[in-house]
TORKOL-4160 file (C-alpha; in steps of 0.2 Angstrom, whole numbers, padded with zeros to 4 digits, m for minus):
161
<pt num="1" X="0339" Y="0710" Z="1569"/>
<pt num="2" X="0335" Y="0699" Z="1584"/>
<pt num="3" X="0346" Y="0698" Z="1599"/>
<pt num="4" X="0348" Y="0679" Z="1596"/>
<pt num="5" X="0354" Y="0682" Z="1578"/>
<pt num="6" X="0366" Y="0696" Z="1584"/>
<pt num="7" X="0374" Y="0685" Z="1597"/>
<pt num="8" X="0376" Y="0671" Z="1584"/>
<pt num="9" X="0385" Y="0683" Z="1572"/>
<pt num="10" X="0396" Y="0689" Z="1586"/>
<pt num="11" X="0401" Y="0672" Z="1591"/>
<pt num="12" X="0405" Y="0668" Z="1573"/>
<pt num="13" X="0415" Y="0683" Z="1571"/>
<pt num="14" X="0425" Y="0679" Z="1587"/>
<pt num="15" X="0429" Y="0662" Z="1581"/>
<pt num="16" X="0433" Y="0667" Z="1563"/>
<pt num="17" X="0446" Y="0680" Z="1570"/>
<pt num="18" X="0456" Y="0666" Z="1578"/>
<pt num="19" X="0472" Y="0663" Z="1568"/>
<pt num="20" X="0482" Y="0647" Z="1570"/>
<pt num="21" X="0500" Y="0645" Z="1564"/>
<pt num="22" X="0506" Y="0628" Z="1559"/>
<pt num="23" X="0525" Y="0627" Z="1560"/>
<pt num="24" X="0535" Y="0613" Z="1551"/>
<pt num="25" X="0553" Y="0609" Z="1555"/>
<pt num="26" X="0567" Y="0603" Z="1545"/>
<pt num="27" X="0565" Y="0590" Z="1531"/>
<pt num="28" X="0546" Y="0591" Z="1531"/>
<pt num="29" X="0547" Y="0599" Z="1515"/>
<pt num="30" X="0553" Y="0582" Z="1508"/>
<pt num="31" X="0537" Y="0573" Z="1514"/>
<pt num="32" X="0531" Y="0561" Z="1501"/>
<pt num="33" X="0548" Y="0558" Z="1495"/>
<pt num="34" X="0558" Y="0555" Z="1511"/>
<pt num="35" X="0556" Y="0538" Z="1519"/>
<pt num="36" X="0538" Y="0535" Z="1513"/>
<pt num="37" X="0538" Y="0519" Z="1524"/>
<pt num="38" X="0539" Y="0530" Z="1540"/>
<pt num="39" X="0531" Y="0546" Z="1534"/>
<pt num="40" X="0519" Y="0541" Z="1521"/>
<pt num="41" X="0517" Y="0548" Z="1503"/>
<pt num="42" X="0507" Y="0563" Z="1507"/>
<pt num="43" X="0516" Y="0579" Z="1503"/>
<pt num="44" X="0518" Y="0594" Z="1514"/>
<pt num="45" X="0508" Y="0604" Z="1502"/>
<pt num="46" X="0494" Y="0591" Z="1503"/>
<pt num="47" X="0494" Y="0593" Z="1522"/>
<pt num="48" X="0494" Y="0612" Z="1522"/>
<pt num="49" X="0480" Y="0613" Z="1509"/>
<pt num="50" X="0470" Y="0601" Z="1520"/>
<pt num="51" X="0473" Y="0611" Z="1536"/>
<pt num="52" X="0468" Y="0627" Z="1527"/>
<pt num="53" X="0451" Y="0619" Z="1521"/>
<pt num="54" X="0448" Y="0611" Z="1539"/>
<pt num="55" X="0452" Y="0628" Z="1547"/>
<pt num="56" X="0438" Y="0636" Z="1536"/>
<pt num="57" X="0426" Y="0623" Z="1541"/>
<pt num="58" X="0430" Y="0626" Z="1559"/>
<pt num="59" X="0430" Y="0645" Z="1557"/>
<pt num="60" X="0449" Y="0647" Z="1559"/>
<pt num="61" X="0461" Y="0656" Z="1549"/>
<pt num="62" X="0476" Y="0644" Z="1546"/>
<pt num="63" X="0493" Y="0649" Z="1540"/>
<pt num="64" X="0508" Y="0637" Z="1538"/>
<pt num="65" X="0527" Y="0639" Z="1539"/>
<pt num="66" X="0541" Y="0627" Z="1535"/>
<pt num="67" X="0560" Y="0630" Z="1538"/>
<pt num="68" X="0575" Y="0619" Z="1539"/>
<pt num="69" X="0584" Y="0633" Z="1549"/>
<pt num="70" X="0582" Y="0634" Z="1568"/>
<pt num="71" X="0584" Y="0653" Z="1569"/>
<pt num="72" X="0570" Y="0656" Z="1556"/>
<pt num="73" X="0558" Y="0644" Z="1566"/>
<pt num="74" X="0562" Y="0654" Z="1582"/>
<pt num="75" X="0559" Y="0671" Z="1573"/>
<pt num="76" X="0542" Y="0664" Z="1567"/>
<pt num="77" X="0538" Y="0658" Z="1585"/>
<pt num="78" X="0542" Y="0676" Z="1592"/>
<pt num="79" X="0531" Y="0684" Z="1579"/>
<pt num="80" X="0517" Y="0672" Z="1584"/>
<pt num="81" X="0512" Y="0680" Z="1601"/>
<pt num="82" X="0505" Y="0696" Z="1593"/>
<pt num="83" X="0496" Y="0687" Z="1578"/>
<pt num="84" X="0490" Y="0670" Z="1582"/>
<pt num="85" X="0479" Y="0662" Z="1595"/>
<pt num="86" X="0486" Y="0644" Z="1593"/>
<pt num="87" X="0501" Y="0635" Z="1587"/>
<pt num="88" X="0503" Y="0618" Z="1580"/>
<pt num="89" X="0522" Y="0613" Z="1578"/>
<pt num="90" X="0531" Y="0598" Z="1572"/>
<pt num="91" X="0549" Y="0603" Z="1576"/>
<pt num="92" X="0555" Y="0587" Z="1567"/>
<pt num="93" X="0573" Y="0584" Z="1571"/>
<pt num="94" X="0574" Y="0600" Z="1582"/>
<pt num="95" X="0562" Y="0591" Z="1594"/>
<pt num="96" X="0576" Y="0582" Z="1602"/>
<pt num="97" X="0589" Y="0596" Z="1602"/>
<pt num="98" X="0583" Y="0614" Z="1602"/>
<pt num="99" X="0582" Y="0623" Z="1618"/>
<pt num="100" X="0580" Y="0639" Z="1607"/>
<pt num="101" X="0564" Y="0633" Z="1600"/>
<pt num="102" X="0558" Y="0628" Z="1617"/>
<pt num="103" X="0563" Y="0645" Z="1625"/>
<pt num="104" X="0554" Y="0654" Z="1611"/>
<pt num="105" X="0538" Y="0643" Z="1614"/>
<pt num="106" X="0539" Y="0648" Z="1632"/>
<pt num="107" X="0536" Y="0666" Z="1627"/>
<pt num="108" X="0518" Y="0661" Z="1621"/>
<pt num="109" X="0502" Y="0662" Z="1631"/>
<pt num="110" X="0492" Y="0652" Z="1618"/>
<pt num="111" X="0488" Y="0633" Z="1615"/>
<pt num="112" X="0503" Y="0624" Z="1608"/>
<pt num="113" X="0500" Y="0607" Z="1600"/>
<pt num="114" X="0516" Y="0596" Z="1596"/>
<pt num="115" X="0514" Y="0585" Z="1582"/>
<pt num="116" X="0525" Y="0570" Z="1575"/>
<pt num="117" X="0520" Y="0560" Z="1560"/>
<pt num="118" X="0529" Y="0544" Z="1567"/>
<pt num="119" X="0528" Y="0538" Z="1585"/>
<pt num="120" X="0544" Y="0545" Z="1592"/>
<pt num="121" X="0543" Y="0532" Z="1606"/>
<pt num="122" X="0544" Y="0517" Z="1594"/>
<pt num="123" X="0560" Y="0524" Z="1586"/>
<pt num="124" X="0578" Y="0526" Z="1591"/>
<pt num="125" X="0581" Y="0530" Z="1609"/>
<pt num="126" X="0588" Y="0548" Z="1606"/>
<pt num="127" X="0571" Y="0552" Z="1598"/>
<pt num="128" X="0562" Y="0548" Z="1614"/>
<pt num="129" X="0566" Y="0564" Z="1622"/>
<pt num="130" X="0556" Y="0580" Z="1617"/>
<pt num="131" X="0562" Y="0597" Z="1622"/>
<pt num="132" X="0544" Y="0603" Z="1618"/>
<pt num="133" X="0532" Y="0590" Z="1626"/>
<pt num="134" X="0532" Y="0596" Z="1644"/>
<pt num="135" X="0528" Y="0614" Z="1639"/>
<pt num="136" X="0515" Y="0610" Z="1625"/>
<pt num="137" X="0496" Y="0610" Z="1629"/>
<pt num="138" X="0496" Y="0592" Z="1621"/>
<pt num="139" X="0506" Y="0581" Z="1610"/>
<pt num="140" X="0501" Y="0569" Z="1595"/>
<pt num="141" X="0512" Y="0557" Z="1588"/>
<pt num="142" X="0511" Y="0541" Z="1577"/>
<pt num="143" X="0495" Y="0546" Z="1567"/>
<pt num="144" X="0504" Y="0551" Z="1551"/>
<pt num="145" X="0497" Y="0566" Z="1543"/>
<pt num="146" X="0481" Y="0564" Z="1552"/>
<pt num="147" X="0489" Y="0570" Z="1568"/>
<pt num="148" X="0489" Y="0588" Z="1561"/>
<pt num="149" X="0471" Y="0588" Z="1558"/>
<pt num="150" X="0468" Y="0581" Z="1575"/>
<pt num="151" X="0478" Y="0595" Z="1582"/>
<pt num="152" X="0468" Y="0608" Z="1573"/>
<pt num="153" X="0452" Y="0601" Z="1580"/>
<pt num="154" X="0460" Y="0601" Z="1597"/>
<pt num="155" X="0465" Y="0619" Z="1595"/>
<pt num="156" X="0448" Y="0624" Z="1589"/>
<pt num="157" X="0440" Y="0616" Z="1604"/>
<pt num="158" X="0452" Y="0625" Z="1616"/>
<pt num="159" X="0449" Y="0642" Z="1608"/>
<pt num="160" X="0430" Y="0641" Z="1607"/>
<pt num="161" X="0427" Y="0634" Z="1625"/>
């Protein structure tokens, strides 16, 4: 085997070993049914399946998790540090209230991308404050379900640089 081919295989293996977790907060399991004028008609299952497929194209292993319970989200984030090399999180309503989720994310030393389907700054005033944005690597909002795919592309670029 040539040295050039061996290096390419090593690069491919290192990229493929990158695992990314996508964490969805409360009520996102109702996507497609809940307020379709704000959130669209795409379901969470559609988004998750699309993320897994895009991850395969990017050489990433993508896993997804959704919970309506703050403590379960915190538990998943705490597990993340030893398993995943990147986090995409839509904390949903917990964006504005959860110091616990913020504190759990502070434990991580991996890229964190915050995603929101709607533009939180064009909504009610109480939604303008995010407990996560200032500790996230980046934030995407207002792009609907496409924001998740943009976030995965960004994580891929950060991990492969």
